[in-house]
C-alpha positions as CSV (number, residue, x, y, z in Angstrom):
1,X,0.0,0.0,0.0
2,X,1.4,3.4,-1.0
3,X,1.3,6.3,1.3
4,X,-1.7,8.6,1.1
5,X,-0.4,12.1,1.6
6,X,-2.5,15.3,1.6
7,X,-2.6,18.8,3.0
8,X,-5.2,19.4,5.6
9,X,-6.4,22.4,7.5
10,X,-6.0,22.5,11.3
11,X,-8.5,24.4,13.3
12,X,-8.0,25.6,16.9
13,X,-9.8,27.2,19.8
14,X,-8.9,28.3,23.3
15,X,-10.6,26.3,26.1
16,X,-11.2,26.9,29.7
17,X,-9.0,24.6,31.9
18,X,-11.8,23.1,33.9
19,X,-14.0,20.0,33.8
20,X,-16.1,20.2,30.6
21,X,-14.1,22.9,28.9
22,X,-13.1,20.6,26.1
23,X,-16.4,18.7,26.0
24,X,-18.3,21.9,25.3
25,X,-16.3,22.7,22.2
26,X,-16.4,19.1,20.9
27,X,-20.2,18.9,21.6
28,X,-20.8,21.9,19.5
29,X,-19.1,20.2,16.5
30,X,-20.8,16.9,17.2
31,X,-24.2,18.5,17.3
32,X,-23.5,19.8,13.7
33,X,-22.5,16.3,12.5
34,X,-18.8,17.0,12.3
35,X,-16.8,13.8,12.2
36,X,-13.3,14.6,13.6
37,X,-10.4,12.4,12.7
38,X,-7.8,14.1,14.9
39,X,-8.1,16.0,18.2
40,X,-5.3,17.1,20.5
41,X,-5.9,19.3,23.5
42,X,-3.4,20.6,26.1
43,X,-3.0,23.3,28.7
44,X,-1.5,26.6,27.8
45,X,1.4,27.0,30.3
46,X,1.8,30.7,29.4
47,X,-1.9,31.4,30.1
48,X,-3.0,29.7,33.4
49,X,-6.6,28.6,33.4
50,X,-6.7,28.0,29.7
51,X,-5.9,25.4,27.2
52,X,-6.0,24.9,23.4
53,X,-7.6,22.2,21.2
54,X,-6.6,21.4,17.7
55,X,-8.9,19.5,15.4
56,X,-9.2,18.2,11.8
57,X,-10.9,17.9,9.4
58,X,-13.6,20.6,9.2
59,X,-15.2,20.0,5.8
60,X,-18.3,21.5,4.3
61,X,-20.2,24.7,4.9
62,X,-22.2,23.4,7.8
63,X,-19.1,22.1,9.6
64,X,-17.3,25.4,9.0
65,X,-20.2,27.4,10.3
66,X,-20.5,25.2,13.4
67,X,-16.7,25.5,14.1
68,X,-16.7,29.2,13.8
69,X,-19.8,29.5,16.0
70,X,-17.9,27.5,18.7
71,X,-15.0,29.8,18.4
72,X,-12.7,27.6,16.3
73,X,-10.6,29.3,13.6
74,X,-8.4,27.8,10.8
75,X,-4.8,28.2,11.9
76,X,-2.6,30.4,9.7
77,X,0.6,29.3,11.4
78,X,0.2,25.5,11.2
79,X,0.7,24.1,7.7
80,X,-0.3,20.5,8.1
81,X,0.3,17.4,6.1
82,X,-1.7,14.2,6.7
83,X,0.1,10.9,6.0
84,X,-1.6,7.5,6.1
85,X,-0.1,4.1,5.3
86,X,0.6,0.6,6.5
87,X,1.9,0.3,10.1
88,X,5.5,-1.0,9.7
89,X,8.3,-0.9,12.2
90,X,10.5,2.2,11.7
91,X,8.0,4.0,9.4
92,X,8.1,7.1,11.5
93,X,11.9,7.2,11.4
94,X,11.9,6.7,7.7
95,X,9.4,9.5,7.1
96,X,11.1,12.0,9.4
97,X,14.6,11.1,8.0
98,X,13.4,11.7,4.4
99,X,12.0,15.1,5.5
100,X,15.2,16.0,7.4
101,X,17.4,15.0,4.5
102,X,15.6,17.6,2.3
103,X,16.1,20.3,5.0
104,X,12.5,20.3,6.2
105,X,12.2,21.2,9.9
106,X,9.1,20.0,11.7
107,X,7.0,22.2,13.8
108,X,5.2,19.3,15.3
109,X,4.2,15.7,14.7
110,X,1.4,13.5,16.0
111,X,0.8,9.9,15.0
112,X,-1.1,6.8,15.9
113,X,-1.4,3.3,14.6
114,X,-4.4,1.0,14.7
115,X,-5.6,-2.0,12.6
116,X,-2.3,-2.3,10.8
117,X,-2.4,1.3,9.5
118,X,-0.9,4.5,10.8
119,X,-2.0,8.1,10.5
120,X,0.4,10.9,11.0
121,X,-0.2,14.7,11.1
122,X,3.0,16.7,10.5
123,X,3.0,20.5,11.0
124,X,5.4,22.9,9.2
125,X,6.1,26.6,9.7
126,X,5.4,27.5,6.1
127,X,3.1,26.6,3.3
128,X,6.1,26.1,1.0
129,X,7.6,23.5,3.4
130,X,4.3,21.7,3.7
131,X,3.9,21.5,-0.1
132,X,7.5,20.3,-0.5
133,X,6.8,17.6,2.1
134,X,3.8,16.4,0.2
135,X,5.7,16.1,-3.0
136,X,8.6,14.3,-1.2
137,X,6.4,11.9,0.8
138,X,4.3,10.9,-2.2
139,X,7.5,9.5,-3.8
140,X,8.3,7.2,-0.9
């Protein structure tokens, strides 16, 4: 199975660091029928009492409308590439080495494997770097 590589928009919103802070934001999306593939939430150490949640994908007019109503915004500073493929030992090392060898610096990476497949979201600082990564990874 070849790698499936594509650009994806990452959306983010600030959350209150309290029980239910994250649930409220996710419920707003769920109520609109948004099917999220990726969610990562964390506290904001520089802003006590708050956190941030990143989600993808937000597709379609209704999903975009619901996301905006819940306070989410498409990030301008995260240029994300989604990679999917067979779960093989060392695949993460192979991908990141290929990117490094082409001078691409990663802003962030999150990955998970399940049912013999992996999905990886790689963030870059610039759109140009993300586009270069897509071209490179599609050749692997």
